[in-house]
N, C-alpha and C positions, 0 to 999 in steps of 0.2 A: 916394445911395450908402449913407447911414445906414439907410434903410428896408430895403435889400437885406441889409445886414449883420445887422440885427436879425432879419430873417426867417431867415437862415442860423443864427443863434444859437438861435432857438426850436426849430429842427428837431434840431440836434445835442444840445441840452440841454433835453429836453421838460419842460413844466410838468406839474402834477398832472392837468390836464384833457386832456392829450395822451397819457397812458400806453397807450391802446389802439391807437394808430396802428400799422399793420402794418410800416412801414419803420424804426421806432425799435428800437434795440438789435439791428440786423441782424447785427452782428459780435460779439454777446454770446458769452461763453465758454459752451460746452456741457459741463457737468460731470456725470459719472455716478459716484456714490459717491466723490466727491472727485477723480476723474480728469478732467483738462481734455482733452477729446477734440480740441479745436482745435489743440493742440500737436503732433498727429500728422498724417501724410499720410492720404489717403483710404483706401488699402488697409489700413493699420494700424487706423484708426478702425473699419472694417468688421470686422476680425479681433477686436478687443477686444469689440465689441458681440455678435458671434456667440459668442465664448468665454463671455461673461457669461451669455447666454441659455441655452446648453447646460449650463453648470456648475450654475447655481442652479435651473433648471427640472427638471433630472434629479433633484436632491435633493428638490425640491418634489413631483414626481410620486410618488417613493418614499414620502415621508411621508404624502401624501394617501391612498394605498392602505393604508398602515400604520394610519392612524386608522380607516378604515372596516372594517379587519379586526378591530377591537375588538368583541367580542360585545355586541350590544345597541345599538350606536351608529348603525346605518344610518338610523333614522327622524329623526335630528337633523342632517341636512345643512344646513338653513337656520340652525340655531344656530351651527354651525361657520362658516358664512359671516358671521354677525354678529360672532363673535369675531375672525375674519380681518379684517373691515373695521375693527374697533376697533384692532387692532394696526397696520394699514396707516395709519390716520389719525394714530396716535401717532408712527410712524416718519416720516411725511410732515411732521408738525409739527416734529420734531427736525431734520430735514434742512433745512427752510425757515428755521429759526432760525439755522442755521450759514451760510446764504448771505447775501451783502451786500444783495441786492435782494429785499425781502419783499413788494413790491407785487403785487396780484392784477390780471392783465391780461385774463383771459378772463371774459366776463359771467356772472353768477350763473345766468341762465336757461339758458345753454349747459351749465353744470355740473350743473344739475338734470336735464337730458336725459341727459347722460353718466352721472350717478349711477344713474338709473333703468335704463339699458341695462346698466351694470356689475353692478347687483343681479341683473338678469335672467340675464346670462350666467354669473356665478359661483354664484349661488344655485341655479339650475336644473342647472348642471353638477355641483355638489356633491351635490345631491339625487338626480340620475340614477344615482349610484354605488350607491344602495340598491336599484336595479333591474337594473343592467347589469354585465357583466364589465368590468373596468378597461380591457383592450385595446380592447374595442368602443367604449367611451366615447372613448378616445384617437383611434381611427381616424376617428370622426365629426369630432373636432376637426381632424384632418388635412385634412379636406375643407372647411375654413372658406373656402377660396378661392372656392367657388361662391357663397355669400351675399355675400362681399366684392365680387365682380365685379358682382353684382346691385345691391348697395348703392352701388358706385362709379358705376354708370350713373344711378341715381335721385338720389343725394345730391350727387355731384360732376359729373355729366354726362359721365363718361368713356366712351370707346369702346375695345373690345377686339378683337384680331386673331384669326385662325383658330387659331393655336397656343394662345392663352389659352382659347378655347372648347373646343378638343380636350382640353386639360388638365382642364377642368371636367367634361367627359363621362367621361374615364378615371377621375377621382376618384369620380364618381357610380356608375359600374359597379363599381369596386373596393369602394366602400362597401356597395352592395347585396349583393355576393358575401360580404363579411365578415360582414354582419349576418345573412344567411341561414345561414351556417355556425354563427354564435353561437346562433341560435335552435334549432338542431338538437342541439347538444352541451352548451350551458351550462345548468346546473341552475337558475340564478337569473335566466334571461332573462325580461324583461317588456316588453311593447310600450310601457307607460307610460314606461320609461326612454328608449326611442327618441324618443318625443314630447318629453320633457323636454330631452334633449340637442340635438334639432333646433331647439327654441325658443331654447335657449342659444346655438346657432350663429348664428341670425338676429340676436340681440341683439349678439353678439360682432362680427359683420360690420359692423353699423351703428356700433359703437364705434370701430373702426379708422378708418373714413371720417370720422366726426364729429370724432375727436381730431386727425386729420391736418389737416382743414379749420380747426379752431379754433387749433391750434398755429401753423399757417402764417399765418393771418389776423391773430392777436393776438400772436404770438411769445411764448407762455406757456412757463414753465419746467416741467421734469418734476416737481419736488417740489411745485409749485403744483397741477399737474394731479392728482397722486396725493392730496394733502391734501384738496382741496375735493370731488373726485368720490367718494372713499371715506368722508369724514365725513358728507356728505349721504346717501350710500347706507346708512350705519350707522343713521341716523334712520329711513329708509324701512323697513329690515328690522325694527328694534325695534318700530315701530308695527304692522307686519304680524304679528309674533309675538305681541304683546300682544292684538291684535284676535281672533286665532284660538285663544288660550290655549296656544300652543306653547312659551312661555318657561319655565314652571314645571317640567315634566317633564325638559326638557333640562338645566336648571341642577341639578336633583336628581341626574340620572344622572352628569353631569360632576364633581360634588362628591364622588361616591363613587369616581371614577377620575381624580383630578386630574393625575397624571403622564402617563397614556396619552391624555388628552384635551387639557387646557390646555397641558401640556408639549410634546406633539407639535404642537399648534396654533400655539404660539409659534414653533417652529423652521420649521414649514410656512409661516407668515405671513412670517417673516423672509426665507427663501429666495425666496418668491414676490414680496416687495417688491423685493428686489435684482434679480430677474428682470424685473419690470415696468419698473424704471428703465432697463435695457438695451433692452427692447422699445420704450419711448417714445423713446429716443435713435435707434433704428433708424428709427422712423416719421418722426421729425423730419429725419433726414439723408437717408433713401432712399425714404420713402413707405410706405403701408400694405401694398402688395402684396409688397414685398421683405421686410418684417417678418413677414408671414404665411408666406412661403416658408421663412424661417429657422426660425421656431417649428414649422413642419410637419416639417422635418427632425429637429428635437429630439424631436418626438412619436414619430416612427418608432423612434428609439433607445429611448424610454421603453417602447414596446410590448415590445421584445426584453428589456429589463431586468425588466419585469413578469413575463414567463414564466420568467425565470431565478430571481427572488427569491421569487415567490409561486406556490404550486402551484395549477394550474387545468387543465381539459381542453384538449387541443390537437388540431387537424386541419390538414392541408395546404391546405385551402380558405382558411384564414387567410393563408397565405403567398401564394397566387395573388391573393387580393383585395388584400392589402397591396402586392404588386408592381405591380398596376394603379394604385394610389394613388401609389406612388413614381414610376411612369412619367408620371403626370399632373403631379407636382411638377417632374420634369425638363423637360417641355414648357413649363411655366410659366417656369422659370428660363431656358430657351433663348430663349423669346419676348422676354425682357427683355435678353438679351445676344447678339443675333443677330450683331452685328459682331465680337464677341470669340470667339464659338463657332460659326464657320461650318462647317456640316456639308457634306460632299461630296454633289453631286447623283448621281442614278443613272447619268448619262452619264459623269461623272468616275470613279465606281466601276468602270464597265465598262472604261474606258480603262486604269485601274490593273491590273485583272485580266489584260487582254490583253497589256499591257506586261510583266507578270511571266511570263506564259506564253512570250513571245518570248525573254526572258532565259534561261529554263530550257531552251528548245529550242537556243538558241545555245551554252549551256554544255555540253549533251549532245553537240552536234556537235563541239565542240572536244575 
């Protein structure tokens, strides 16, 4: 009996050698910006996460386009990413110090992979804005579901249904339509931008799957994930900029315009950091695919705001391409909520139409 009781105690109160066990801290409080999500029911948790993603990332998108509208800043996308990673690391460190449990649960090797992918997605995404219209960059990001599905198959061995595949096809067609429209009317369209944002999407898709797998396996916290992945990523970018000689010109330019570069970059990073916290909470609670669906909806709104706040050429081909992407998002959401969103079959629709006709005929006879 003593042996059994000791075994029970070692599981409920883990030693330092057992901190990586997946079952430990399974009922741990999930906090986002000091909000304990476990104190709310599931629908409220989802609403809080979605509201956080929309609020902070809409401001984030506005500030990102604002920074790149500064004349002469477009070649310094990688330096902006370096500054952003520096701020994220600082914010993550502060948040981790405020938590009671400061242990690192996820292995360093996993963080090195996540950091590399994060550098790829954010660096390439920021750099692509020097070549692409902002709405085109965002519509590409809306189609992250495609590489997420591919990543899910290869990284986690997932299988997807017909609705998911149809959603991916709709997004692909909408993306092609949007890009063709942009290539015709946008004065600064460049194929390089398309290549950069496509590579960023592939890295981004892998991140969601790797993060989901790591957080579920090792039960890591959001602040831990942000601190280690972005601080390691900061070192990667710094070494890269030093090796190609890109640090000097960027520092020189930003020192001449400190408010419109470092000032905007701080606010840009702060809102992005808050947004990431809510995205990681969504991944942990509902999985990578649900998180992607929510962030995709936010990006659709960002496109509308971009046309409202920043002057740029417009064509209705943008609308048709965007609607195809939105339809793809709807199919994706429907495939995940078939029981809650039962759509009527063709036979049921026919019955409804016939019954309405009968009612009309009877009313006319009366």
